[in-house]
N, C-alpha and C positions, 0 to 999 in steps of 0.2 A: 504494499500500499504506500502510495506516495505521501510524502510529508508536506503539509500545508504551511506556508510561511505566514506567521502570525504578525499582524500589524503592517503588513506591506499591501498597500492598495495599488491596484493597477491603474495608471493614468494613460490617457490617449490624447493625442494631438488632435488639432482640428481636421486633419486629413484622415484620422482614424488609425494612426500608427501608435503602437504601444510605446510608452515613455517611462523610463525607470527614474522616478523622482529621488529615491534614496541614493542612487549612485550619483546623480546630478549634485545633490547637497553635499556629499562627501568630497566631490571633485572641486567644488567652489567654496569650501569651508574657510579657506584663508584669504579669499578675495575681499579687499575692503569694501565695506557697505557704501551705498550712495547716501549722501547727507553730510551733516557737519558733526557727527558724534565721534568720529575717528575710531570706529570698531570694525571688526570683520564679522562674517556671518556667524561665527561661533560665539562671539561676544568678547573676544580679546581686545584690550585697548592697544591701538597701534600708534607708532610715532609719526609716521609720514605717509604719504601716498604710496610709497614702495611697499608697505605692509610689514615693517619691522615690529615685531610684538614687543610692547613696553611692559604690559601687565597682563599675564594670562587670566582667563575667566576663572579658573580654579582658585587663584589667589584672591581675586576680588570676592568670590562667594565665601571663602574661608574667613576673610576679614570681616565680612558683614555678619556672618553667623557668630563669630567670636564676640563682636561688639554686642550683638543682640543678647547672647547668653550673659555677658558681663553685666549689662543693663538690668536684666531680670534678677540676677543674683544680688545686686546692690539695692534693689527696691526694698524699703523697709516694710516689714509686716506690722499691722496696727497692734498696739498694745491693748489687749482685752483683759480686764479685770473681772474676775468671777466673784460674785457676792458669796461670802462665807457667813457662817453663823456668828463669828466674832465681829464682822463689820455690821451685821444687823443689830446686834445687841448694843453696840457702842454709839448708836445714832442718838443724838440729843433731842429731847422734846422741847419745843418752845414754851417758855414759862409765861411770858408777858404778852399774852394775847388779849387785846381789848375786847370786852364783851359788847360794848355798844359800837355802832358804826361811826367811824371818824371821817368817812368820805360820803360825799353826796354827788349826785349827777346834775350837771347844769343843763341849760337849754340846748346846747349843741351835742349833748350826749357824752361829754367828757366828765371824768370823775375828778373832783377837786376836794381839798381838805374842807371839813365842815366849818372851820373858823373863817375861811376866806370869803 
């Protein structure tokens, strides 16, 4: 039984001839891309139009993921305090709570001291 190539789609030209896109990509991998980004088809940074590789794609990716990992490590976790029985027992009760209302509502709906 013949092996089927997984992931390889058969492309055809306008005239109906078969075209191998994977082979075409591999042949032109180091060709400088059109535009002003100074990269080739693989994603390497290039120095000039001659295609001299300045920084390979693998180095760019490893630097990015290293920076991302370091940022995640340095993020501070929030300090969460869990209420314990000792903390609950030591809460102070307010002693000087006035029994009569010292505040009244004025015409605008604001609360002001009773003496004012």
